[in-house]
C-alpha positions in Angstrom: 15.4 27.1 -4.4 12.7 29.8 -3.7 9.4 28.7 -1.8 7.4 29.3 -4.6 8.7 26.3 -6.6 7.2 24.0 -4.0 4.0 22.6 -3.4 4.4 22.7 0.4 7.0 24.1 2.5 7.1 23.9 6.8 6.7 26.9 8.6 8.5 27.3 12.0 5.1 26.2 13.7 5.1 23.0 11.6 8.9 22.1 12.5 8.5 23.0 16.2 5.4 20.4 16.7 6.4 17.6 14.3 6.8 14.5 16.3 10.1 13.4 15.0 11.4 17.4 16.3 10.1 15.8 19.9 11.7 12.8 19.0 15.3 14.6 18.6 15.0 16.5 21.7 14.5 13.4 23.2 17.2 11.7 21.8 19.6 14.7 23.3 18.0 14.7 26.3 18.8 10.8 26.8 22.6 11.2 25.6 22.7 10.6 21.8 23.4 13.0 19.9 22.0 16.3 18.5 20.8 17.5 15.2 20.2 20.3 13.0 17.9 18.9 10.5 16.3 15.6 9.0 19.3 14.2 6.8 21.7 14.5 9.8 19.1 12.0 11.6 18.4 10.2 9.1 22.1 9.1 8.5 22.7 8.6 12.4 19.7 6.2 11.8 21.4 4.2 9.0 24.8 4.0 10.4 23.8 3.4 13.9 21.1 0.9 13.3 21.0 -0.4 16.9 20.9 2.9 18.7 18.1 4.1 16.6 15.9 1.4 17.1 16.8 1.0 20.8 15.8 5.0 21.0 12.3 4.0 19.3 11.8 1.0 22.1 12.3 3.5 24.5 10.7 6.5 23.2 7.7 4.7 23.0 7.9 3.0 26.0 7.1 -0.6 24.8 5.8 -3.3 27.2 7.7 -6.5 27.4 7.2 -9.6 29.4 10.9 -10.8 29.1 13.5 -8.0 28.4 16.0 -8.4 24.8 19.4 -9.2 25.0 20.2 -7.6 22.0 18.7 -4.7 19.6 19.7 -6.8 16.5 21.6 -10.1 16.0 23.5 -9.4 13.1 22.8 -6.9 9.7 22.6 -9.7 7.5 19.9 -10.6 5.0 18.5 -13.3 5.9 19.1 -14.0 9.4 19.0 -10.6 11.0 17.2 -11.3 14.2 15.7 -8.1 16.2 15.0 -7.4 20.0 16.2 -11.0 20.8 14.5 -12.5 24.0 11.8 -9.9 23.6 8.0 -10.8 24.5 5.2 -8.7 23.6 1.8 -8.7 21.8 0.6 -6.8 19.1 -3.1 -6.4 19.7 -2.1 -4.9 23.7 0.0 -2.1 22.4 -2.9 -1.1 20.2 -5.5 -1.5 22.7 -3.9 0.5 24.9 -2.8 3.4 22.7 -6.1 3.4 21.2 -7.9 6.7 21.7 -9.1 6.7 24.8 -11.9 9.4 24.7 -14.1 10.2 21.7 -14.1 7.7 19.2 -11.2 5.0 18.8 -12.7 3.8 15.1 -14.9 5.5 12.7 -17.0 3.6 10.1 -18.5 5.4 7.3 -20.6 4.5 4.5 -21.2 5.9 1.3 -23.9 8.4 2.2 -21.3 9.9 4.5 -23.4 8.5 8.0 -21.1 8.4 11.0 -20.5 5.8 13.3 -18.0 5.8 16.2 -16.6 3.2 18.3 -15.2 3.8 21.7 -12.0 2.2 23.0 -13.7 0.5 25.6 -16.1 -1.2 23.4 -13.3 -2.2 20.6 -11.3 -3.9 23.5 -14.6 -5.6 25.0 -15.3 -6.9 21.5 -11.5 -8.1 21.3 -11.6 -9.9 24.4 -15.0 -11.6 23.6 -13.7 -12.9 20.1 -10.5 -14.0 21.6 -12.2 -15.5 24.3 -14.7 -17.5 21.6 -11.4 -18.3 19.8 -9.9 -19.9 22.4 -12.6 -22.1 23.7 -12.3 -23.5 19.7 -8.8 -24.2 20.2 -6.9 -21.5 18.5 -3.5 -21.8 19.6 -0.4 -19.5 18.6 0.6 -20.1 15.2 -2.7 -21.1 14.1 -4.4 -19.1 11.1 -7.3 -17.5 10.8 -8.6 -16.3 7.6 -11.3 -13.5 7.0 -13.2 -12.5 3.6 -14.3 -9.3 4.6 -14.6 -5.6 3.7 -13.2 -2.7 5.4 -15.2 -2.5 8.5 -15.5 -2.6 12.5 -15.7 -6.3 12.4 -12.3 -6.8 10.3 -10.4 -4.5 12.9 -12.0 -6.7 16.0 -11.2 -9.9 14.3 -7.6 -9.2 13.7 -6.8 -7.8 16.9 -8.7 -10.9 18.5 -6.2 -13.1 16.4 -3.2 -11.2 17.6 -4.8 -11.5 21.2 -4.7 -15.1 21.2 -1.2 -15.5 18.8 -3.2 -16.7 15.9 -1.9 -15.5 12.4 -4.2 -13.6 10.8 -4.7 -13.1 6.7 -7.5 -11.4 4.8 -9.0 -10.9 1.2 -11.8 -8.4 0.6 -14.8 -9.9 -1.1 -14.4 -8.0 -4.4 -11.8 -10.6 -4.9 -13.1 -13.3 -7.3 -13.5 -16.9 -5.8 -10.4 -18.4 -7.4 -8.2 -15.6 -5.9 -9.4 -16.2 -2.4 -9.0 -19.7 -2.6 -5.6 -19.2 -4.1 -4.7 -17.7 -0.9 -6.6 -19.3 1.9 -5.9 -22.8 0.8 -2.3 -22.2 1.0 -2.6 -21.3 4.9 -5.4 -23.6 5.9 -6.9 -21.9 8.4 -8.6 -22.8 11.5 -11.5 -20.3 11.6 -12.8 -18.4 8.9 -14.7 -14.9 9.1 -16.6 -14.0 6.2 -19.1 -11.7 5.2 -22.4 -12.3 3.8 -21.9 -9.4 1.2 -21.4 -5.7 1.0 -22.5 -2.5 -0.8 -20.6 -0.7 -3.1 -21.6 2.0 -5.5 -24.8 2.1 -4.3 -25.7 -1.4 -5.1 -25.9 -4.6 -2.8 -23.2 -7.5 -3.8 -24.2 -10.9 -2.1 -21.7 -13.2 -1.3 -23.8 -16.1 0.5 -23.0 -18.6 -2.3 -19.2 -17.9 -2.2 -19.3 -18.1 1.0 -20.6 -21.6 0.9 -18.1 -22.8 -1.8 -15.4 -20.9 0.1 -16.4 -23.3 3.1 -16.8 -26.4 1.2 -12.9 -25.9 0.2 -11.9 -25.1 3.8 -13.4 -27.8 5.6 -11.5 -27.7 8.6 -12.2 -24.0 9.3 -15.6 -23.4 11.8 -17.3 -20.0 9.9 -18.2 -17.1 12.0 -20.6 -15.2 10.1 -20.9 -11.3 9.5 -24.0 -10.6 8.5 -22.9 -6.7 7.0 -25.7 -7.3 4.4 -28.7 -8.6 6.0 -28.3 -8.6 9.7 -31.8 -10.7 9.9 -30.8 -13.5 7.4 -30.4 -16.8 9.0 -27.2 -18.4 9.3 -26.2 -21.3 7.3 -25.8 -24.6 9.0 -22.4 -24.7 11.2 -21.8 -21.2 10.9 -21.2 -18.9 13.9 -23.0 -15.4 14.2 -20.5 -12.6 14.6 -22.8 -10.4 16.2 -23.5 -13.3 18.9 -20.4 -13.5 19.7 -19.2 -9.7 20.6 -22.7 -9.5 22.6 -21.3 -9.9 25.8 -17.8 -8.0 26.2 -15.2 -9.6 28.1 -11.5 -7.7 29.0 -9.3 -9.2 26.5 -6.5 -11.9 27.5 -3.5 -11.3 25.7 -1.2 -13.7 25.1 2.9 -12.7 25.3 4.8 -13.8 22.1 8.3 -13.7 21.0 9.4 -11.1 18.9 9.3 -12.5 15.7 6.3 -14.6 16.4 3.9 -14.3 13.1 1.3 -12.0 13.7 -0.3 -11.7 9.4 0.3 -13.3 6.2 -0.1 -10.4 3.5 -0.2 -11.3 0.2 1.4 -10.5 -3.3 -0.5 -9.5 -5.7 -0.9 -13.0 -7.4 -1.3 -11.8 -11.3 1.5 -13.5 -12.9 1.9 -16.5 -10.5 0.9 -18.2 -7.1 0.5 -15.3 -4.8 3.1 -15.5 -2.4 2.4 -15.4 1.6 4.9 -12.9 3.2 4.7 -13.3 6.9 5.2 -10.7 9.2 6.0 -10.6 12.8 4.3 -9.3 15.9 7.2 -7.2 17.2 8.5 -6.0 13.3 5.5 -4.5 12.7 5.2 -2.7 16.1 7.7 -0.9 16.4 8.2 0.2 12.3 4.7 0.9 12.5 5.2 3.2 15.3 7.9 4.9 13.6 6.8 5.0 10.2 3.0 6.2 11.0 4.5 8.5 14.1 7.9 10.2 13.2 7.8 9.7 9.6 4.0 10.5 8.2 3.6 12.5 11.7 0.8 10.8 12.7 -0.7 12.3 16.0 -3.2 11.6 19.2 -6.9 13.3 17.8 -6.2 12.7 14.1 -8.8 10.9 12.2 -6.7 8.6 10.1 -8.5 8.0 6.7 -6.7 5.5 4.1 -9.1 4.2 1.3 -7.9 1.0 1.3 -9.4 -2.9 1.2 -8.1 -5.5 3.7 -6.1 -7.0 0.8 -3.8 -4.2 0.5 -1.1 -3.4 3.1 -2.5 0.2 3.3 -5.4 -1.4 5.6 -2.6 -3.0 8.1 -1.4 0.6 8.3 -4.8 2.2 8.8 -5.0 -0.3 12.0 -1.7 1.2 13.1 -2.7 4.5 13.5 -4.2 3.4 16.9 -0.8 3.3 18.0 -0.6 6.8 17.9 -3.5 7.7 19.7 -5.6 8.3 16.3 -8.9 7.1 14.8 -8.7 5.0 11.6 -11.5 5.8 9.8 -13.0 2.6 7.8 -14.5 3.0 4.4 -16.3 0.1 2.4 -17.3 1.9 -0.3 -16.3 3.5 -4.2 -14.2 6.3 -4.4 -16.6 7.6 -7.0 -20.0 6.3 -4.8 -22.2 9.5 -6.0 -20.2 11.7 -8.0 -16.0 11.5 -8.9 -15.3 13.6 -5.8 -17.5 11.9 -3.3 -14.2 10.0 -1.3 -13.5 14.0 -0.3 -16.9 14.4 0.7 -17.0 11.4 2.6 -13.8 12.0 4.0 -15.5 15.5 5.1 -18.1 13.9 6.6 -15.7 11.7 9.0 -13.5 14.7 9.7 -10.4 13.4 8.3 -7.3 15.0 9.0 -4.6 12.6 7.2 -5.9 11.1 3.7 -4.4 8.3 1.9 -5.9 7.5 -1.3 -4.7 6.3 -4.7 -3.3 8.7 -7.4 -5.2 7.5 -10.1 -8.0 8.4 -8.0 -6.4 12.1 -7.5 -5.7 12.2 -11.6 -9.6 11.5 -12.2 -10.6 14.0 -10.1 -8.4 16.3 -11.5 -9.4 15.9 -15.1 -13.0 16.2 -14.2 -12.7 19.3 -12.5 -13.4 18.3 -8.9 -13.5 21.5 -6.5 -12.1 19.9 -3.4 -13.1 23.4 -1.5 -16.3 23.0 -2.3 -16.6 19.2 -0.3 -15.7 20.7 2.9 -12.1 18.2 3.1 -10.1 21.1 3.9 -12.1 22.1 6.9 -9.9 19.3 8.9 -7.5 18.1 6.7 -3.9 18.5 7.0 -1.8 15.8 5.2 -2.6 13.9 2.2 -1.0 11.0 0.9 -1.7 10.0 -3.2 0.2 6.9 -3.0 -0.2 3.2 -4.8 1.6 4.5 -8.3 3.6 7.8 -9.2 1.3 11.0 -9.6 2.2 13.2 -12.3 4.0 16.7 -11.4 0.5 18.5 -12.4 -1.8 16.3 -10.0 0.8 17.4 -7.3 0.4 21.1 -8.1 -3.3 20.3 -8.7 -3.5 19.3 -4.9 -1.4 22.2 -3.9 -3.7 24.7 -5.4 -7.0 23.1 -4.4 -5.8 22.4 -0.7 -3.9 25.2 0.2 -0.5 25.9 1.6 -1.6 24.3 5.3 -2.3 21.0 3.8 0.9 18.8 3.0 1.2 16.6 0.4 3.1 13.5 1.3 3.6 11.2 -1.1 5.2 7.5 -0.4 6.4 4.7 -1.7 6.9 1.2 -0.1 6.0 -2.9 -0.4 3.8 -5.2 1.0 6.9 -7.2 1.8 7.7 -5.1 4.6 4.5 -3.4 5.3 5.8 0.4 5.3 7.5 2.8 3.6 10.7 3.3 2.4 10.3 7.1 1.3 7.8 9.6 2.0 8.0 13.5 3.2 8.3 15.2 6.3 7.1 18.0 8.6 10.5 18.9 8.4 10.9 19.3 4.5 9.7 21.1 1.8 8.0 19.2 -1.3 8.3 19.5 -5.0 6.2 18.3 -7.4 6.7 14.9 -8.5 9.2 14.4 -5.9 9.3 12.3 -2.7 11.4 14.3 -0.4 13.3 11.7 1.8 14.3 8.7 2.9 12.0 7.5 5.9 14.5 6.7 9.1 16.0 3.9 9.2 15.5 2.7 5.6 19.1 2.2 4.3 18.1 2.6 0.9 19.9 3.0 -2.7 20.1 3.2 -6.2 22.6 1.4 -7.4 23.6 -0.1 -11.0 24.0 -3.7 -12.0 27.0 -4.3 -10.0 25.8 -2.6 -6.4 27.3 0.5 -6.9 25.4 3.6 -5.9 24.1 6.0 -8.3 22.9 9.5 -7.8 20.7 11.6 -10.3 20.2 8.6 -12.2 18.2 5.6 -12.3 19.0 2.8 -10.6 17.6 -0.5 -8.8 15.9 0.3 -5.3 17.9 -1.9 -2.7 18.3 -1.5 0.8 21.7 -2.0 2.3 20.7 -3.1 6.2 17.7 -5.0 7.2 14.1 -3.2 8.7 12.4 -5.1 11.6 9.6 -5.5 9.5 11.0 -7.6 6.8 9.5 -10.6 6.3 10.1 -13.5 8.4 9.4 -15.9 5.9 7.4 -16.8 2.8 4.9 -19.3 3.6 5.2 -22.8 2.4 9.4 -21.8 1.6 10.7 -24.3 4.6 14.3 -24.1 2.9 13.9 -20.1 2.1 15.0 -20.8 -1.5 12.0 -18.3 -2.8 12.8 -16.2 -0.3 16.2 -15.7 -1.2 15.6 -15.8 -5.2 12.8 -13.4 -4.6 14.9 -10.7 -2.5 18.2 -11.2 -2.3 19.7 -13.4 -5.4 20.0 -10.3 -7.7 22.6 -8.1 -5.4 24.3 -10.7 -2.7 23.8 -9.2 0.6 21.3 -6.4 -0.7 17.6 -6.7 -0.4 16.3 -6.1 -4.3 12.6 -4.5 -4.0 12.4 -4.5 -7.9 11.9 -0.8 -8.1 13.5 1.6 -10.6 14.2 5.2 -8.8 16.6 8.3 -9.0 17.6 9.3 -5.9 18.8 13.4 -6.1 22.2 14.6 -4.5 19.4 16.8 -1.9 18.3 12.9 -1.0 14.5 13.4 -2.9 13.6 10.2 -4.6 11.7 10.0 -7.9 10.2 6.3 -8.6 10.6 5.2 -11.9 8.3 1.9 -11.5 8.9 -1.7 -11.7 12.0 -3.3 -13.1 10.4 -5.9 -14.4 8.1 -3.2 -16.4 11.6 -1.3 -17.7 11.7 -0.3 -21.3 15.0 -0.6 -22.9 15.1 1.6 -26.1 18.5 0.7 -27.7 20.3 0.1 -24.3 18.9 3.0 -22.6 16.3 2.2 -19.5 13.4 3.9 -19.4 10.9 4.1 -16.5 7.2 3.9 -17.8 6.5 6.1 -14.7 8.4 8.8 -16.5 6.4 8.2 -19.9 2.9 8.5 -17.6 3.8 11.7 -16.0 4.0 13.3 -19.6 1.1 11.4 -21.3 -1.6 11.8 -18.3 -0.8 15.9 -18.2 -2.9 16.3 -21.4 -6.0 17.0 -20.5 -7.6 14.2 -23.3 -6.1 11.3 -21.6 -7.4 9.3 -18.3 -5.2 6.9 -18.0 -1.8 5.2 -19.7 0.2 2.1 -20.3 3.2 1.5 -22.2 5.3 -1.7 -22.9 8.8 -2.9 -24.0 7.9 -5.9 -26.6 10.9 -7.8 -27.4 10.2 -9.7 -30.6 11.1 -13.1 -31.9 13.3 -11.6 -34.9 15.4 -9.4 -32.5 13.6 -6.5 -32.9 11.8 -4.4 -30.2 8.0 -2.8 -30.0 7.1 0.1 -27.5 3.3 0.9 -28.0 1.8 3.3 -25.4 -2.0 2.8 -24.9 -4.3 5.2 -23.6 -7.9 6.1 -22.3 -9.5 9.1 -23.3 -11.9 11.6 -21.8 -15.5 10.5 -23.0 -16.0 12.2 -26.0 -12.1 12.3 -27.6 -11.3 10.6 -30.5 -7.4 9.2 -30.9 -6.9 10.8 -34.4 -3.8 11.7 -35.9 -3.3 15.2 -34.4 -3.8 13.9 -30.9 -1.2 11.3 -31.4 1.2 14.0 -32.5 0.6 15.7 -29.8 0.9 13.0 -27.7 4.5 12.0 -29.4 5.7 15.6 -29.0 4.6 15.9 -25.3 6.8 13.1 -25.0 9.6 14.1 -26.8 9.8 17.8 -25.7 9.5 16.5 -21.8 11.5 13.5 -21.7 13.5 12.5 -24.8 13.0 11.0 -27.9 13.8 7.7 -27.0 10.8 7.9 -24.6 8.7 8.3 -28.0 6.5 5.5 -28.3 6.2 3.2 -31.8 2.4 3.6 -31.7 -0.3 5.1 -29.5 -3.4 2.8 -29.4 -7.0 3.7 -27.8 -8.1 1.3 -25.4 -11.3 0.3 -23.4 -9.7 -0.1 -20.2 -6.1 -0.1 -18.7 -5.7 -3.3 -16.2 -4.8 -2.8 -13.0 -4.3 -5.0 -9.8 -7.5 -4.3 -7.4 -4.9 -2.2 -5.3 -4.3 0.0 -8.8 -1.1 -0.8 -9.8 -0.8 -1.2 -13.5 -0.1 -4.4 -15.2 2.3 -3.8 -17.3 4.2 -7.2 -17.6 1.1 -9.4 -18.2 -0.2 -7.2 -21.1 4.0 -7.3 -22.3 3.6 -11.1 -21.9 -0.1 -11.0 -23.8 1.9 -9.1 -26.8 4.6 -11.8 -26.8 2.2 -14.6 -27.6 1.1 -15.4 -23.9 -3.1 -16.1 -23.4 -4.4 -13.7 -21.7 -6.3 -16.1 -19.0 -2.0 -17.3 -18.5 -0.6 -14.1 -18.4 -2.7 -12.8 -14.9 -5.0 -14.3 -12.6 -8.5 -12.4 -13.7 -9.7 -13.0 -9.8 -7.2 -10.2 -8.7 -7.6 -7.3 -11.4 -10.2 -4.5 -11.8 -10.6 -4.9 -15.5 -10.2 -8.7 -16.6 -12.2 -8.6 -19.7 -9.1 -5.8 -20.7 -6.6 -8.3 -20.8 -8.9 -10.4 -23.5 -9.1 -7.0 -25.3 -4.9 -7.1 -25.8 -4.9 -10.7 -26.5 -7.7 -9.7 -29.8 -5.4 -7.0 -31.2 -1.8 -8.3 -30.7 -1.0 -8.7 -34.3 -2.7 -5.2 -35.0 -0.7 -3.6 -32.2 2.5 -5.3 -33.2 2.1 -4.9 -36.7 1.4 -1.1 -36.4 4.5 -0.7 -34.1 7.0 -1.9 -36.3 5.4 -0.8 -39.6 8.2 1.4 -41.1 7.2 5.1 -41.4 3.9 4.1 -39.6 4.4 4.7 -36.1 4.4 8.1 -34.1 8.0 8.0 -33.8 8.3 9.1 -37.4 6.2 11.6 -37.0 
């Protein structure tokens, strides 16, 4: 393949300077095999799993209070125990590795105003807050919950919780009240950090009444109020002011904990049932974030790491992990389109972002609206952009490459909240093709398999892991016998971890993600990934967003409607329907052509940007909108009501002989 067919290709200087190249040289110097390329290294990291993770530990010089007796007790899932006997503390490693000069954190608002926090300031505030938690009686294993936006106080509170061995969990204040309570009442926190409000797209959003109701529902929690919206507002009775607690900095006292001590609880989306509480440990997260952000993504000291995320998405926890590499996390709590569609790029430029993570849907919106990235100033410092959250259409990759130029690497990733990391991504050693993730990341023994668990290449298969990762959940919260854990990840393919995604792994190791397996379409026995359809449809200039579902009907029939949102002023007439159908047929196959195309006011997504195929499918099968998904965790809950109100008409149009687009 010629370089013209890539959207990015590494230079000799890129390869030489890469963190992973330095790691390979270190491996050889310390008696390990030498490797000529990334794929050789990857194979060693999954074949010699224990040697690889021991090398990560030594390469990054992790501190430990007590030494480990073995790297991995057994390669089994569940039951793998990592670095048995080691004690450490996540907050200690973060604080000692944070940038010693310049800002350790950068906070930026919708107008681009930048405020820096030094490592000494961060450390002093963490120490003061950890001291308060200890005085309050918070002990290792107690839970600390936070209803808070992506601001400095969130990072301080996380690190203070980790410092004392408490277990952190968080929800952003854009969550509905029910969604927050569904999470926090599970964990029964001893402390509640809460914000009085936040600013989004130029508007103030007061959360005082919501905080009062949360406090009433969590009577055992002491409330620490962060007055982010109105610093002069009076404190509610019984609450403690965050600003007062951190006013007198203290050196942090850091409690050593076992490698597998719980660090935080991440929650699943909770769109189709009670959210799962995913418990992850100090040591597993440490070694995984050292590896994934450093050796794979190539985060470096001096980088400004900007990931547009709320505290409810694992990307925020990953963002904080940037401190482990001497990088500066950029904290932004605003809208990506604060003043105009391209605002996020301008804000990233103001913050001096060199590494930028953002939603694929936002990239597609910028492309459709003709945003000129050169005019935003973002290219001055940027060296890596990471579109993620959902697959990006091939045209989006090419648009980014054309806008950002050959110096900026495009590194789409695919991972999961379940492991708080990415399985697949790019590498500074590998070129990038449009629409394809270049490789499996180091130590990730991922495979695509058929229903019998046999490997597939070049075909759609189920994403499984054949070996454990250190950051796999210690447990699911309130799952004492492990039955829910096994049913979620391990029962489908005994001995293998089932992530619930459809993927294609090519012979050269490249990966294409086809979407969630529970949203897979099945036309005449042939499985179709929704992402394939989105890639074709959303390339059309008129289409802003889309969603396709397959609906099993009571009479044994099958309907496959495609829903689209269109640019302002565009009408879904017969000519556009035919063009959509023709595009899908020509780029994919006739089986991919939907039965009907329907214009909708909005495509419902989770607050982290994932399309809600399964709830829409359930609604079209007769489930009430209120029972199909929790409205509190959806960006357009009214859209589900729209699908419910038009259920019969959609199914009738999709099943009417000669009435759908497939007949055109």
